[in-house]
OpenMM code with the backbone's topology and positions (N, CA, C; nanometers):
from openmm import Vec3, app, unit

residues = "PRO PRO LYS ALA GLU ALA GLY ALA ALA ALA ALA ALA ALA ALA SER ALA SER PRO GLN GLY ARG PRO SER LEU PRO SER GLY SER PRO TRP ARG ALA THR LEU ALA ASP PHE TRP VAL LEU VAL THR ASP ARG VAL PHE ALA LEU ALA LEU ALA SER ALA ALA CYS LEU GLN CYS SER HIS VAL LEU TYR TYR ASN PHE GLY SER ILE ALA PHE GLN MET ALA GLY HIS SER GLY THR ALA VAL GLY LEU LEU TRP SER VAL GLY VAL ALA ALA GLU ILE LEU LEU PHE MET VAL ALA PRO THR PHE PRO ALA TYR ARG ALA LEU HIS PRO PRO TRP LEU LEU VAL LEU GLY GLY ALA ALA GLY VAL LEU ARG TRP GLY THR MET ALA THR ASN PRO PRO LEU PRO ALA LEU ILE LEU LEU GLN GLY ALA PRO THR THR ILE TYR THR VAL MET".split()
positions = [
    Vec3(-1.8152, 1.1135, 3.9639),
    Vec3(-1.7361, 1.0979, 3.8438),
    Vec3(-1.5925, 1.1469, 3.8548),
    Vec3(-1.5613, 1.2581, 3.9280),
    Vec3(-1.4205, 1.2960, 3.9363),
    Vec3(-1.3353, 1.1865, 4.0003),
    Vec3(-1.3908, 1.1140, 4.0980),
    Vec3(-1.3145, 1.0064, 4.1607),
    Vec3(-1.2888, 0.8945, 4.0605),
    Vec3(-1.3885, 0.8644, 3.9765),
    Vec3(-1.3696, 0.7613, 3.8747),
    Vec3(-1.2624, 0.8036, 3.7764),
    Vec3(-1.2643, 0.9304, 3.7361),
    Vec3(-1.1640, 0.9814, 3.6425),
    Vec3(-1.0252, 0.9741, 3.7057),
    Vec3(-1.0126, 1.0182, 3.8301),
    Vec3(-0.8827, 1.0174, 3.8969),
    Vec3(-0.8338, 0.8744, 3.9176),
    Vec3(-0.9247, 0.7843, 3.9536),
    Vec3(-0.8870, 0.6443, 3.9709),
    Vec3(-0.8407, 0.5822, 3.8414),
    Vec3(-0.9100, 0.6147, 3.7340),
    Vec3(-0.8707, 0.5615, 3.6035),
    Vec3(-0.7343, 0.6143, 3.5629),
    Vec3(-0.7098, 0.7417, 3.5881),
    Vec3(-0.5798, 0.7996, 3.5538),
    Vec3(-0.4689, 0.7349, 3.6364),
    Vec3(-0.4937, 0.7113, 3.7644),
    Vec3(-0.3930, 0.6487, 3.8500),
    Vec3(-0.3650, 0.5049, 3.8062),
    Vec3(-0.4705, 0.4315, 3.7728),
    Vec3(-0.4518, 0.2938, 3.7281),
    Vec3(-0.3749, 0.2893, 3.5970),
    Vec3(-0.4058, 0.3800, 3.5082),
    Vec3(-0.3349, 0.3835, 3.3803),
    Vec3(-0.1886, 0.4204, 3.4005),
    Vec3(-0.1615, 0.5138, 3.4902),
    Vec3(-0.0227, 0.5516, 3.5174),
    Vec3(0.0547, 0.4328, 3.5745),
    Vec3(-0.0113, 0.3553, 3.6601),
    Vec3(0.0544, 0.2388, 3.7191),
    Vec3(0.0860, 0.1334, 3.6138),
    Vec3(0.0073, 0.1300, 3.5072),
    Vec3(0.0279, 0.0287, 3.4042),
    Vec3(0.1092, 0.0809, 3.2861),
    Vec3(0.1702, 0.1974, 3.3008),
    Vec3(0.2339, 0.2634, 3.1870),
    Vec3(0.3726, 0.2097, 3.1522),
    Vec3(0.4180, 0.1031, 3.2142),
    Vec3(0.5496, 0.0522, 3.1785),
    Vec3(0.5410, -0.0255, 3.0479),
    Vec3(0.6421, -0.0141, 2.9631),
    Vec3(0.6379, -0.0813, 2.8337),
    Vec3(0.6690, -0.2303, 2.8393),
    Vec3(0.7005, -0.2830, 2.9577),
    Vec3(0.7356, -0.4239, 2.9659),
    Vec3(0.6146, -0.5124, 2.9420),
    Vec3(0.6391, -0.6291, 2.8888),
    Vec3(0.5331, -0.7265, 2.8717),
    Vec3(0.4361, -0.6955, 2.7605),
    Vec3(0.4723, -0.6111, 2.6660),
    Vec3(0.3825, -0.5829, 2.5542),
    Vec3(0.3709, -0.7063, 2.4668),
    Vec3(0.2502, -0.7565, 2.4428),
    Vec3(0.2376, -0.8728, 2.3555),
    Vec3(0.2601, -0.8330, 2.2098),
    Vec3(0.3107, -0.9245, 2.1312),
    Vec3(0.3259, -0.8990, 1.9887),
    Vec3(0.2559, -1.0102, 1.9124),
    Vec3(0.2027, -0.9757, 1.7966),
    Vec3(0.1330, -1.0731, 1.7142),
    Vec3(0.2344, -1.1580, 1.6389),
    Vec3(0.2029, -1.2857, 1.6182),
    Vec3(0.2933, -1.3698, 1.5400),
    Vec3(0.3038, -1.3171, 1.3974),
    Vec3(0.4214, -1.3265, 1.3391),
    Vec3(0.4389, -1.2767, 1.2027),
    Vec3(0.4238, -1.3906, 1.1027),
    Vec3(0.3825, -1.3542, 0.9830),
    Vec3(0.3771, -1.4504, 0.8759),
    Vec3(0.2455, -1.5225, 0.8555),
    Vec3(0.1573, -1.5214, 0.9508),
    Vec3(0.0292, -1.5891, 0.9319),
    Vec3(-0.0807, -1.5109, 1.0013),
    Vec3(-0.2046, -1.5284, 0.9553),
    Vec3(-0.3145, -1.4579, 1.0232),
    Vec3(-0.3239, -1.5050, 1.1683),
    Vec3(-0.3500, -1.4117, 1.2546),
    Vec3(-0.3581, -1.4439, 1.3965),
    Vec3(-0.4978, -1.4936, 1.4289),
    Vec3(-0.5051, -1.6053, 1.4940),
    Vec3(-0.6340, -1.6597, 1.5367),
    Vec3(-0.6303, -1.6761, 1.6881),
    Vec3(-0.7306, -1.6216, 1.7513),
    Vec3(-0.7359, -1.6301, 1.8969),
    Vec3(-0.7929, -1.7644, 1.9392),
    Vec3(-0.7339, -1.8183, 2.0418),
    Vec3(-0.7867, -1.9400, 2.1024),
    Vec3(-0.8316, -1.9039, 2.2434),
    Vec3(-0.8976, -1.9961, 2.3073),
    Vec3(-0.9398, -1.9730, 2.4450),
    Vec3(-0.8181, -1.9498, 2.5341),
    Vec3(-0.7104, -2.0193, 2.5071),
    Vec3(-0.5876, -2.0000, 2.5857),
    Vec3(-0.5324, -1.8594, 2.5657),
    Vec3(-0.5361, -1.8104, 2.4398),
    Vec3(-0.4907, -1.6737, 2.4129),
    Vec3(-0.5767, -1.5733, 2.4878),
    Vec3(-0.7068, -1.5960, 2.4868),
    Vec3(-0.7990, -1.5077, 2.5581),
    Vec3(-0.7676, -1.5077, 2.7071),
    Vec3(-0.7430, -1.6251, 2.7627),
    Vec3(-0.7138, -1.6355, 2.9064),
    Vec3(-0.5848, -1.5617, 2.9409),
    Vec3(-0.4844, -1.5727, 2.8556),
    Vec3(-0.3585, -1.5011, 2.8784),
    Vec3(-0.3845, -1.3506, 2.8805),
    Vec3(-0.4667, -1.3045, 2.7873),
    Vec3(-0.4966, -1.1614, 2.7798),
    Vec3(-0.5721, -1.1129, 2.9036),
    Vec3(-0.6798, -1.1806, 2.9403),
    Vec3(-0.7616, -1.1304, 3.0513),
    Vec3(-0.6953, -1.1482, 3.1874),
    Vec3(-0.5949, -1.2325, 3.1964),
    Vec3(-0.5241, -1.2465, 3.3242),
    Vec3(-0.3987, -1.1606, 3.3310),
    Vec3(-0.3694, -1.0871, 3.2240),
    Vec3(-0.2546, -0.9978, 3.2237),
    Vec3(-0.2861, -0.8735, 3.3060),
    Vec3(-0.2029, -0.8429, 3.4041),
    Vec3(-0.2275, -0.7306, 3.4951),
    Vec3(-0.2323, -0.5970, 3.4218),
    Vec3(-0.1424, -0.5757, 3.3282),
    Vec3(-0.1396, -0.4491, 3.2550),
    Vec3(-0.2679, -0.4325, 3.1727),
    Vec3(-0.3079, -0.5393, 3.1056),
    Vec3(-0.4307, -0.5328, 3.0268),
    Vec3(-0.5505, -0.5063, 3.1170),
    Vec3(-0.5563, -0.5744, 3.2316),
    Vec3(-0.6683, -0.5556, 3.3241),
    Vec3(-0.6751, -0.4112, 3.3743),
    Vec3(-0.5598, -0.3532, 3.4068),
    Vec3(-0.5574, -0.2136, 3.4506),
    Vec3(-0.6013, -0.1183, 3.3400),
    Vec3(-0.5542, -0.1446, 3.2174),
    Vec3(-0.5928, -0.0598, 3.1049),
    Vec3(-0.7422, -0.0724, 3.0775),
    Vec3(-0.7936, -0.1935, 3.0815),
    Vec3(-0.9367, -0.2151, 3.0576),
    Vec3(-1.0201, -0.1486, 3.1667),
    Vec3(-0.9790, -0.1632, 3.2918),
    Vec3(-1.0517, -0.0991, 3.4022),
    Vec3(-1.0459, 0.0527, 3.3906),
    Vec3(-0.9308, 0.1050, 3.3509),
    Vec3(-0.9165, 0.2500, 3.3340),
    Vec3(-1.0089, 0.3014, 3.2250),
    Vec3(-1.0072, 0.2346, 3.1110),
    Vec3(-1.0933, 0.2761, 3.0002),
    Vec3(-1.2405, 0.2651, 3.0396),
    Vec3(-1.2761, 0.1594, 3.1133),
    Vec3(-1.4145, 0.1426, 3.1564),
    Vec3(-1.4574, 0.2556, 3.2504),
    Vec3(-1.3714, 0.2926, 3.3435),
    Vec3(-1.4043, 0.4028, 3.4349),
    Vec3(-1.4205, 0.5341, 3.3592),
    Vec3(-1.3319, 0.5584, 3.2627),
    Vec3(-1.3430, 0.6813, 3.1837),
    Vec3(-1.4732, 0.6832, 3.1053),
    Vec3(-1.5074, 0.5711, 3.0441),
    Vec3(-1.6308, 0.5656, 2.9663),
    Vec3(-1.7538, 0.5786, 3.0574),
    Vec3(-1.7521, 0.5103, 3.1707),
    Vec3(-1.8677, 0.5145, 3.2619),
    Vec3(-1.8887, 0.6528, 3.3226),
    Vec3(-1.7813, 0.7270, 3.3386),
    Vec3(-1.7963, 0.8600, 3.3966),
    Vec3(-1.8781, 0.9517, 3.3059),
    Vec3(-1.8888, 0.9145, 3.1803),
    Vec3(-1.9633, 0.9973, 3.0858),
    Vec3(-2.1095, 0.9582, 3.0734),
    Vec3(-2.1464, 0.8438, 3.1283),
    Vec3(-2.2867, 0.8011, 3.1201),
    Vec3(-2.3767, 0.9055, 3.1847),
    Vec3(-2.3383, 0.9516, 3.3021),
    Vec3(-2.4181, 1.0551, 3.3690),
    Vec3(-2.4274, 1.1812, 3.2845),
    Vec3(-2.3142, 1.2198, 3.2300),
    Vec3(-2.3108, 1.3427, 3.1508),
    Vec3(-2.4016, 1.3312, 3.0283),
    Vec3(-2.3905, 1.2206, 2.9574),
    Vec3(-2.4712, 1.2061, 2.8362),
    Vec3(-2.6175, 1.1796, 2.8669),
    Vec3(-2.6462, 1.1148, 2.9780),
    Vec3(-2.7866, 1.0895, 3.0128),
    Vec3(-2.8546, 1.2112, 3.0733),
    Vec3(-2.7820, 1.2881, 3.1506),
    Vec3(-2.8450, 1.3978, 3.2229),
    Vec3(-2.7928, 1.5358, 3.1847),
    Vec3(-2.6993, 1.5421, 3.0908),
    Vec3(-2.6411, 1.6703, 3.0525),
    Vec3(-2.7430, 1.7698, 3.0014),
    Vec3(-2.8292, 1.7267, 2.9120),
    Vec3(-2.9303, 1.8182, 2.8567),
    Vec3(-3.0230, 1.8697, 2.9653),
    Vec3(-3.0608, 1.7819, 3.0553),
    Vec3(-3.1490, 1.8230, 3.1661),
    Vec3(-3.0782, 1.9261, 3.2533),
    Vec3(-2.9522, 1.8995, 3.2864),
    Vec3(-2.8758, 1.9918, 3.3710),
    Vec3(-2.8563, 2.1265, 3.3021),
    Vec3(-2.8287, 2.1236, 3.1714),
    Vec3(-2.8112, 2.2490, 3.0978),
    Vec3(-2.9401, 2.3308, 3.0995),
    Vec3(-3.0536, 2.2650, 3.0776),
    Vec3(-3.1811, 2.3369, 3.0780),
    Vec3(-3.2161, 2.3871, 3.2178),
    Vec3(-3.1856, 2.3084, 3.3202),
    Vec3(-3.2118, 2.3529, 3.4579),
    Vec3(-3.1234, 2.4724, 3.4946),
    Vec3(-3.0079, 2.4845, 3.4283),
    Vec3(-2.9193, 2.5981, 3.4526),
    Vec3(-2.9663, 2.7221, 3.3776),
    Vec3(-3.0760, 2.7074, 3.3011),
    Vec3(-3.1335, 2.8226, 3.2328),
    Vec3(-3.0972, 2.8365, 3.0862),
    Vec3(-3.0306, 2.7380, 3.0289),
    Vec3(-2.9940, 2.7450, 2.8880),
    Vec3(-3.1113, 2.6981, 2.8020),
    Vec3(-3.1308, 2.7629, 2.6884),
    Vec3(-3.2408, 2.7289, 2.5981),
    Vec3(-3.2139, 2.5961, 2.5281),
    Vec3(-3.3175, 2.5416, 2.4675),
    Vec3(-3.3024, 2.4198, 2.3891),
    Vec3(-3.2042, 2.4384, 2.2752),
    Vec3(-3.2044, 2.5572, 2.2163),
    Vec3(-3.1104, 2.5872, 2.1081),
    Vec3(-2.9667, 2.5836, 2.1600),
    Vec3(-2.9443, 2.6411, 2.2772),
    Vec3(-2.8094, 2.6414, 2.3356),
    Vec3(-2.7654, 2.4994, 2.3690),
    Vec3(-2.8578, 2.4183, 2.4188),
    Vec3(-2.8247, 2.2792, 2.4509),
    Vec3(-2.7868, 2.2047, 2.3232),
    Vec3(-2.8630, 2.2249, 2.2165),
    Vec3(-2.8295, 2.1628, 2.0889),
    Vec3(-2.6945, 2.2094, 2.0373),
    Vec3(-2.6651, 2.3370, 2.0559),
    Vec3(-2.5353, 2.3909, 2.0148),
    Vec3(-2.4225, 2.3227, 2.0922),
    Vec3(-2.4432, 2.3044, 2.2214),
    Vec3(-2.3407, 2.2399, 2.3035),
    Vec3(-2.3095, 2.0992, 2.2527),
    Vec3(-2.4129, 2.0211, 2.2246),
    Vec3(-2.3901, 1.8856, 2.1755),
    Vec3(-2.3247, 1.8879, 2.0377),
    Vec3(-2.3651, 1.9818, 1.9529),
    Vec3(-2.3062, 1.9920, 1.8187),
    Vec3(-2.1591, 2.0278, 1.8251),
    Vec3(-2.1238, 2.1178, 1.9141),
    Vec3(-1.9830, 2.1557, 1.9296),
    Vec3(-1.9003, 2.0348, 1.9728),
    Vec3(-1.9531, 1.9560, 2.0644),
    Vec3(-1.8817, 1.8368, 2.1105),
    Vec3(-1.8568, 1.7374, 1.9985),
    Vec3(-1.9595, 1.7131, 1.9175),
    Vec3(-1.9453, 1.6186, 1.8063),
    Vec3(-1.8465, 1.6715, 1.7024),
    Vec3(-1.8580, 1.7987, 1.6688),
    Vec3(-1.7662, 1.8583, 1.5709),
    Vec3(-1.6218, 1.8525, 1.6209),
    Vec3(-1.6009, 1.8770, 1.7495),
    Vec3(-1.4656, 1.8715, 1.8058),
    Vec3(-1.4097, 1.7295, 1.7992),
    Vec3(-1.4941, 1.6296, 1.8266),
    Vec3(-1.4486, 1.4913, 1.8173),
    Vec3(-1.4062, 1.4572, 1.6757),
    Vec3(-1.4883, 1.4937, 1.5785),
    Vec3(-1.4565, 1.4641, 1.4387),
    Vec3(-1.3260, 1.5316, 1.3996),
    Vec3(-1.3109, 1.6561, 1.4370),
    Vec3(-1.1894, 1.7295, 1.4039),
    Vec3(-1.0661, 1.6643, 1.4660),
    Vec3(-1.0766, 1.6261, 1.5927),
    Vec3(-0.9608, 1.5652, 1.6582),
    Vec3(-0.9293, 1.4282, 1.5992),
    Vec3(-1.0324, 1.3501, 1.5641),
    Vec3(-1.0071, 1.2217, 1.4978),
    Vec3(-0.9332, 1.2420, 1.3662),
    Vec3(-0.9629, 1.3514, 1.2988),
    Vec3(-0.8978, 1.3789, 1.1701),
    Vec3(-0.7528, 1.4232, 1.1865),
    Vec3(-0.7247, 1.5071, 1.2849),
    Vec3(-0.5915, 1.5678, 1.2930),
    Vec3(-0.4973, 1.5011, 1.3926),
    Vec3(-0.5478, 1.4334, 1.4952),
    Vec3(-0.4607, 1.3760, 1.5984),
    Vec3(-0.3555, 1.2809, 1.5424),
    Vec3(-0.3914, 1.1919, 1.4506),
    Vec3(-0.2884, 1.1001, 1.4008),
    Vec3(-0.1730, 1.1685, 1.3276),
    Vec3(-0.1903, 1.2924, 1.2881),
    Vec3(-0.0823, 1.3624, 1.2176),
    Vec3(0.0185, 1.4247, 1.3130),
    Vec3(-0.0125, 1.4303, 1.4414),
    Vec3(0.0789, 1.4885, 1.5391),
    Vec3(0.1796, 1.3834, 1.5861),
    Vec3(0.3087, 1.4072, 1.5695),
    Vec3(0.4088, 1.3088, 1.6135),
    Vec3(0.3978, 1.2783, 1.7630),
    Vec3(0.3671, 1.3779, 1.8442),
    Vec3(0.3577, 1.3547, 1.9891),
    Vec3(0.2440, 1.2576, 2.0210),
    Vec3(0.1350, 1.2662, 1.9494),
    Vec3(0.0211, 1.1758, 1.9718),
    Vec3(0.0598, 1.0326, 1.9354),
    Vec3(0.1286, 1.0174, 1.8225),
    Vec3(0.1692, 0.8838, 1.7777),
    Vec3(0.2753, 0.8242, 1.8696),
    Vec3(0.3543, 0.9083, 1.9348),
    Vec3(0.4631, 0.8597, 2.0189),
    Vec3(0.4161, 0.8193, 2.1583),
    Vec3(0.2983, 0.8612, 2.1994),
    Vec3(0.2522, 0.8298, 2.3344),
    Vec3(0.2173, 0.6820, 2.3477),
    Vec3(0.2639, 0.6235, 2.4568),
    Vec3(0.2322, 0.4853, 2.4905),
    Vec3(0.0846, 0.4808, 2.5322),
    Vec3(0.0074, 0.3803, 2.4902),
    Vec3(-0.1368, 0.3778, 2.5174),
    Vec3(-0.1784, 0.4045, 2.6623),
    Vec3(-0.1098, 0.3490, 2.7637),
    Vec3(-0.1522, 0.3837, 2.9001),
    Vec3(-0.1426, 0.5337, 2.9303),
    Vec3(-0.0462, 0.6017, 2.8697),
    Vec3(-0.0358, 0.7456, 2.8923),
    Vec3(-0.1497, 0.8198, 2.8239),
    Vec3(-0.2033, 0.7630, 2.7166),
    Vec3(-0.3219, 0.8221, 2.6548),
    Vec3(-0.4404, 0.8131, 2.7506),
    Vec3(-0.4484, 0.7021, 2.8237),
    Vec3(-0.5539, 0.6891, 2.9247),
    Vec3(-0.5343, 0.7905, 3.0376),
    Vec3(-0.4091, 0.8123, 3.0767),
    Vec3(-0.3796, 0.9136, 3.1795),
    Vec3(-0.4238, 1.0514, 3.1306),
    Vec3(-0.3913, 1.0825, 3.0056),
    Vec3(-0.4325, 1.2098, 2.9470),
    Vec3(-0.5844, 1.2231, 2.9450),
    Vec3(-0.6525, 1.1162, 2.9050),
    Vec3(-0.7983, 1.1178, 2.9052),
    Vec3(-0.8547, 1.1361, 3.0458),
    Vec3(-0.7953, 1.0689, 3.1437),
    Vec3(-0.8410, 1.0837, 3.2824),
    Vec3(-0.8188, 1.2239, 3.3355),
    Vec3(-0.7034, 1.2825, 3.3029),
    Vec3(-0.6753, 1.4194, 3.3473),
    Vec3(-0.7735, 1.5180, 3.2848),
    Vec3(-0.8053, 1.4985, 3.1563),
    Vec3(-0.9036, 1.5853, 3.0909),
    Vec3(-1.0400, 1.5701, 3.1566),
    Vec3(-1.0742, 1.4471, 3.1954),
    Vec3(-1.2017, 1.4245, 3.2624),
    Vec3(-1.2093, 1.4909, 3.3993),
    Vec3(-1.1011, 1.4830, 3.4755),
    Vec3(-1.0975, 1.5482, 3.6068),
    Vec3(-1.1146, 1.6990, 3.5906),
    Vec3(-1.0436, 1.7559, 3.4947),
    Vec3(-1.0557, 1.8990, 3.4686),
    Vec3(-1.1985, 1.9350, 3.4272),
    Vec3(-1.2551, 1.8545, 3.3397),
    Vec3(-1.3910, 1.8823, 3.2917),
    Vec3(-1.4930, 1.8741, 3.4047),
    Vec3(-1.4920, 1.7655, 3.4816),
    Vec3(-1.5903, 1.7497, 3.5885),
    Vec3(-1.5713, 1.8559, 3.6965),
    Vec3(-1.4471, 1.8872, 3.7279),
    Vec3(-1.4234, 1.9911, 3.8278),
    Vec3(-1.4765, 2.1258, 3.7842),
    Vec3(-1.4605, 2.1570, 3.6568),
    Vec3(-1.5093, 2.2840, 3.6050),
    Vec3(-1.6611, 2.2821, 3.5902),
    Vec3(-1.7155, 2.1700, 3.5465),
    Vec3(-1.8614, 2.1601, 3.5301),
    Vec3(-1.9334, 2.1772, 3.6642),
    Vec3(-1.8696, 2.1382, 3.7726),
    Vec3(-1.9307, 2.1491, 3.9043),
    Vec3(-1.9528, 2.2937, 3.9465),
    Vec3(-1.8851, 2.3873, 3.8812),
    Vec3(-1.8991, 2.5283, 3.9167),
    Vec3(-2.0146, 2.5962, 3.8433),
    Vec3(-2.0891, 2.5184, 3.7604),
    Vec3(-2.2003, 2.5723, 3.6815),
    Vec3(-2.1551, 2.6923, 3.5972),
    Vec3(-2.0629, 2.6669, 3.5044),
    Vec3(-2.0049, 2.7772, 3.4266),
    Vec3(-2.1044, 2.8385, 3.3281),
    Vec3(-2.0767, 2.9597, 3.2819),
    Vec3(-2.1638, 3.0239, 3.1828),
    Vec3(-2.1517, 2.9538, 3.0469),
    Vec3(-2.2425, 2.9861, 2.9568),
    Vec3(-2.2484, 2.9213, 2.8259),
    Vec3(-2.1162, 2.9250, 2.7484),
    Vec3(-2.0448, 3.0385, 2.7409),
    Vec3(-1.9181, 3.0366, 2.6663),
    Vec3(-1.8179, 2.9341, 2.7217),
    Vec3(-1.8132, 2.9209, 2.8530),
    Vec3(-1.7232, 2.8217, 2.9125),
    Vec3(-1.7716, 2.6801, 2.8836),
    Vec3(-1.9030, 2.6608, 2.8835),
    Vec3(-1.9572, 2.5286, 2.8506),
    Vec3(-1.9200, 2.4887, 2.7081),
    Vec3(-1.9217, 2.5835, 2.6180),
    Vec3(-1.8846, 2.5550, 2.4791),
    Vec3(-1.7403, 2.5063, 2.4737),
    Vec3(-1.6513, 2.5712, 2.5474),
    Vec3(-1.5116, 2.5273, 2.5516),
    Vec3(-1.4978, 2.3909, 2.6189),
    Vec3(-1.5773, 2.3677, 2.7227),
    Vec3(-1.5705, 2.2401, 2.7943),
    Vec3(-1.6181, 2.1229, 2.7096),
    Vec3(-1.6951, 2.1494, 2.6070),
    Vec3(-1.7418, 2.0408, 2.5218),
    Vec3(-1.6247, 1.9742, 2.4490),
    Vec3(-1.5095, 2.0382, 2.4451),
    Vec3(-1.3924, 1.9768, 2.3840),
    Vec3(-1.3249, 1.8742, 2.4739),
    Vec3(-1.3518, 1.8776, 2.6045),
    Vec3(-1.2873, 1.7829, 2.6962),
    Vec3(-1.3255, 1.6384, 2.6673),
    Vec3(-1.4530, 1.6077, 2.6396),
    Vec3(-1.4829, 1.4674, 2.6068),
    Vec3(-1.4122, 1.4249, 2.4791),
    Vec3(-1.3870, 1.5203, 2.3919),
    Vec3(-1.3136, 1.4890, 2.2699),
    Vec3(-1.1780, 1.4328, 2.3056),
    Vec3(-1.1096, 1.4962, 2.3980),
    Vec3(-0.9789, 1.4483, 2.4406),
    Vec3(-0.9912, 1.3103, 2.5025),
    Vec3(-1.0908, 1.2924, 2.5866),
    Vec3(-1.1061, 1.1673, 2.6584),
    Vec3(-1.1347, 1.0515, 2.5622),
    Vec3(-1.2305, 1.0710, 2.4728),
    Vec3(-1.2677, 0.9607, 2.3834),
    Vec3(-1.1665, 0.9390, 2.2729),
    Vec3(-1.1103, 1.0437, 2.2195),
    Vec3(-1.0191, 1.0288, 2.1079),
    Vec3(-0.8903, 0.9617, 2.1501),
    Vec3(-0.8443, 0.9864, 2.2702),
    Vec3(-0.7196, 0.9246, 2.3121),
    Vec3(-0.7374, 0.7759, 2.3396),
    Vec3(-0.8598, 0.7313, 2.3584),
    Vec3(-0.8808, 0.5888, 2.3823),
    Vec3(-0.9036, 0.5242, 2.2532),
] * unit.nanometer
topology = app.Topology()
chain = topology.addChain("A")
for resn in residues:
    res = topology.addResidue(resn, chain)
    for name in ("N", "CA", "C"):
        topology.addAtom(name, app.Element.getBySymbol(name[0]), res)
């Protein structure tokens, strides 16, 4: 997963130029046609952003599928495991509520949000590999919040 996170961050950084941003037609409802779809999926920037987001999301499949098992194998109780998941969900909700109010968040170009998410993922996976104690795990539960909320 750290390689997927780093690859996603690199791809997003490569696509971070503001050139070629599509704009919606003004004055009428936008309707997609097959030609519009083809233009979108063949756009290099869009493809890089989509691949980056996919890598970031896929890197979490292991964590969400096996996280509870790994936490219990590390000696944490079922209650502690439940607390860890609850902290993660609460952090996501909180960030969804407050992030749009930060001018810096609104000013970031979407590919840079993917870079930020990838960097948070690299930090999280690197730290998780050290089998940290419960207090550190509680803090690490905020990293997926950064990754998912920025996307």
